[in-house]
KEKE-593257 format. One record per residue (C-alpha): y negated, x, z. Coordinates in steps of 0.5 Angstrom, whole numbers, padded with zeros to 4 digits, always signed. Layout:
BEGIN
YXZ ...
***
This chain:
BEGIN
-0289+0163+0103 -0292+0163+0110 -0294+0156+0113 -0301+0155+0115 -0302+0151+0122 -0308+0147+0124 -0311+0147+0132 -0305+0153+0134 -0299+0150+0131 -0293+0146+0134 -0294+0149+0141 -0301+0147+0141 -0300+0140+0139 -0294+0139+0144 -0299+0141+0149 -0304+0135+0146 -0298+0130+0146 -0296+0132+0153 -0301+0135+0157 -0307+0131+0156 -0305+0125+0159 -0303+0129+0165 -0310+0132+0166 -0313+0125+0165 -0309+0122+0171 -0311+0128+0176 -0316+0125+0181 -0323+0127+0182 -0322+0131+0188 -0318+0137+0190 -0311+0137+0187 -0307+0135+0194 -0301+0130+0195 -0306+0127+0200 -0311+0126+0196 -0307+0123+0190 -0304+0118+0195 -0311+0116+0197 -0314+0115+0190 -0308+0111+0187 -0306+0108+0193 -0299+0111+0193 -0297+0109+0200 -0290+0107+0198 -0288+0110+0191 -0287+0105+0186 -0288+0104+0178 -0293+0099+0179 -0298+0104+0182 -0298+0107+0175 -0297+0102+0170 -0297+0094+0171 -0296+0089+0165 -0302+0085+0168 -0306+0091+0166 -0303+0092+0159 -0305+0085+0158 -0312+0086+0160 -0313+0092+0155 -0310+0088+0150 -0314+0082+0151 -0321+0088+0151 -0319+0090+0144 -0318+0084+0141 -0325+0082+0144 -0328+0088+0141 -0324+0087+0134 -0327+0080+0134 -0334+0082+0135 -0333+0088+0130 -0331+0082+0125 -0336+0077+0127 -0343+0080+0127 -0347+0081+0121 -0346+0088+0119 -0349+0093+0115 -0345+0097+0110 -0346+0104+0110 -0343+0110+0106 -0341+0116+0109 -0339+0123+0106 -0332+0124+0102 -0326+0124+0106 -0321+0130+0105 -0315+0127+0104 -0316+0122+0099 -0324+0125+0096 -0327+0118+0096 -0333+0116+0100 -0332+0112+0107 -0335+0106+0107 -0335+0101+0113 -0339+0095+0116 -0343+0097+0122 -0343+0092+0127 -0343+0097+0134 -0350+0096+0137 -0350+0088+0136 -0343+0088+0139 -0345+0093+0146 -0351+0089+0147 -0347+0082+0147 -0342+0086+0152 -0347+0088+0156 -0351+0082+0156 -0344+0078+0159 -0343+0084+0164 -0351+0083+0166 -0350+0075+0167 -0343+0076+0170 -0347+0081+0175 -0353+0076+0176 -0348+0070+0178 -0343+0074+0182 -0346+0080+0185 -0342+0087+0186 -0336+0083+0186 -0336+0081+0179 -0329+0080+0177 -0330+0086+0171 -0333+0091+0176 -0328+0089+0181 -0322+0089+0177 -0324+0096+0173 -0325+0100+0180 -0318+0097+0183 -0314+0098+0178 -0316+0104+0175 -0310+0108+0174 -0306+0102+0171 -0311+0101+0166 -0311+0109+0164 -0304+0108+0163 -0304+0102+0159 -0309+0106+0154 -0305+0112+0155 -0299+0108+0152 -0303+0104+0147 -0305+0111+0144 -0298+0113+0143 -0297+0107+0140 -0303+0107+0135 -0301+0114+0133 -0294+0112+0132 -0296+0106+0128 -0300+0110+0124 -0295+0115+0122 -0291+0109+0120 -0297+0107+0116 -0298+0114+0113 -0292+0113+0108 -0296+0108+0104 -0301+0114+0102 -0301+0121+0100 -0301+0126+0106 -0304+0133+0107 -0298+0135+0110 -0291+0132+0108 -0285+0132+0111 -0288+0135+0117 -0287+0129+0122 -0290+0133+0129 -0296+0135+0125 -0297+0128+0122 -0296+0125+0128 -0301+0129+0132 -0306+0130+0127 -0305+0124+0123 -0307+0122+0115 -0312+0116+0113 -0307+0110+0112 -0311+0103+0111 -0310+0099+0117 -0310+0091+0116 -0310+0086+0122 -0309+0078+0121 -0315+0075+0121 -0319+0081+0122 -0317+0084+0115 -0318+0091+0114 -0321+0095+0119 -0323+0103+0119 -0319+0104+0125 -0321+0111+0126 -0329+0109+0127 -0327+0103+0131 -0323+0106+0136 -0329+0111+0137 -0334+0107+0138 -0331+0100+0141 -0326+0102+0146 -0329+0109+0146 -0336+0109+0147 -0337+0102+0150 -0331+0103+0154 -0335+0110+0157 -0341+0105+0159 -0337+0100+0162 -0333+0105+0167 -0340+0108+0169 -0343+0101+0171 -0336+0099+0175 -0337+0106+0179 -0344+0104+0180 -0342+0098+0183 -0336+0101+0187 -0341+0105+0190 -0345+0100+0192 -0340+0096+0194 -0337+0102+0199 -0344+0104+0202 -0349+0099+0200 -0354+0103+0196 -0354+0106+0189 -0355+0113+0189 -0361+0117+0185 -0356+0122+0182 -0351+0116+0180 -0356+0113+0177 -0359+0119+0173 -0352+0121+0171 -0351+0113+0168 -0358+0114+0165 -0357+0120+0161 -0350+0118+0159 -0352+0111+0157 -0358+0114+0153 -0353+0118+0149 -0348+0112+0148 -0353+0107+0145 -0357+0112+0141 -0350+0114+0137 -0349+0106+0137 -0356+0104+0134 -0356+0110+0129 -0348+0108+0128 -0349+0110+0120 -0350+0117+0123 -0342+0117+0125 -0340+0117+0119 -0342+0125+0118 -0338+0127+0124 -0332+0132+0123 -0327+0127+0126 -0329+0122+0122 -0330+0126+0115 -0324+0131+0116 -0319+0130+0122 -0314+0125+0121 -0312+0119+0125 -0306+0121+0130 -0305+0122+0137 -0310+0127+0137 -0316+0122+0136 -0312+0116+0138 -0312+0119+0145 -0318+0122+0145 -0322+0115+0143 -0318+0111+0148 -0317+0116+0154 -0321+0122+0154 -0328+0119+0152 -0328+0113+0156 -0324+0116+0162 -0325+0123+0162 -0333+0123+0161 -0334+0118+0166 -0331+0123+0171 -0338+0125+0174 -0340+0117+0176 -0332+0116+0179 -0334+0122+0183 -0341+0120+0185 -0338+0113+0187 -0333+0116+0192 -0338+0122+0194 -0345+0120+0193 -0351+0125+0192 -0358+0124+0194 -0362+0129+0189 -0369+0128+0193 -0373+0127+0188 -0379+0125+0193 -0380+0132+0196 -0386+0136+0194 -0389+0142+0196 -0396+0143+0196 -0399+0150+0194 -0405+0154+0196 -0409+0152+0190 -0407+0144+0191 -0403+0143+0186 -0396+0140+0188 -0389+0142+0186 -0383+0139+0186 -0379+0143+0191 -0372+0138+0192 -0366+0137+0188 -0364+0142+0182 -0371+0144+0180 -0372+0147+0187 -0366+0152+0186 -0368+0153+0178 -0375+0156+0180 -0370+0162+0182 -0364+0162+0178 -0370+0161+0172 -0372+0168+0174 -0365+0171+0174 -0364+0169+0167 -0371+0174+0166 -0367+0179+0169 -0361+0178+0165 -0365+0179+0159 -0370+0184+0161 -0363+0189+0163 -0361+0190+0156 -0368+0191+0154 -0368+0197+0159 -0361+0200+0158 -0362+0205+0153 -0368+0208+0156 -0362+0210+0161 -0366+0213+0167 -0372+0214+0165 -0378+0215+0170 -0373+0217+0176 -0371+0224+0177 -0365+0225+0181 -0363+0231+0185 -0358+0233+0190 -0360+0233+0197 -0359+0240+0198 -0366+0241+0194 -0372+0240+0198 -0378+0237+0194 -0384+0234+0195 -0386+0228+0192 -0393+0230+0192 -0392+0237+0188 -0394+0237+0181 -0387+0239+0178 -0380+0241+0180 -0376+0247+0177 -0370+0246+0174 -0364+0251+0173 -0366+0254+0167 -0373+0256+0170 -0377+0251+0167 -0381+0245+0170 -0381+0238+0170 -0387+0234+0171 -0386+0229+0176 -0388+0221+0175 -0385+0215+0177 -0380+0216+0183 -0376+0222+0186 -0370+0220+0188 -0365+0225+0193 -0358+0224+0194 
***
């Protein structure tokens, strides 16, 4: 009996487990050794430049803090669709929006009191690589823990260690004091989405500390990403309809995705702008002959031209079936006057001229 694989089989799974962490550690600039040293401070090679017990402890404290908010705030019980692993609907308590509001309020108060040197922002920007490595190690540890817990449930792929380790199952997870936690949903909305916003904010503050101003480009990027995160957490029940919640098991793929890929990779734009500010120039306006004002700066100033290019691309396949209708192509040895009424052909017929006469 042929064995069917998901996500490309063992080769792709090995790439997820070993390759994704490497990509997440790459700098936000062209990959050269000089840039790697500049981004990570590797003037003298040391393991402490990549990982430290302090960063691991800080990451653990953040996870415990997130679990505490998840547990103590008033929650709304919601029911999702049936899960493919055991056929029962997912029922969880959603407190994500209250939790992120409290977290952002604490950070806002700290920023008001300490300014750009608030400890949270300074620690994130100064220990970015160590925090990233700590979350990568946590994703490995969590996937191994969930694999061990999966022996208590009927898995979809028994006796396939690599598959269960990478894609996971749906074991119930119970922690002391916190009780049973839907670990998959919690990882996605707390360390994942909330961590994304915290990293974005840290990079905005980093830009201010470095240059003394905040560029409109990083504010715009932050606003769009914050709207995405806050709207998803405000409408928390909608997450129970997502494919990764209803279909995918909680293994390394989702552990790494929620704890590392979402917060650290999705904040790459703000990380780049923190080091290389861009100015969109929203205020430059051109006055047309009719007296109306036209925004001529930033991407809109360029998009006026790329918009027409899209029209040309759309019109091209409409016109291709007509061939070269409207054009008459004659060899250069034929003398023809565009003003004459017709052109003789080799079979003694005359073709009426219209459109263009092209002589090659």
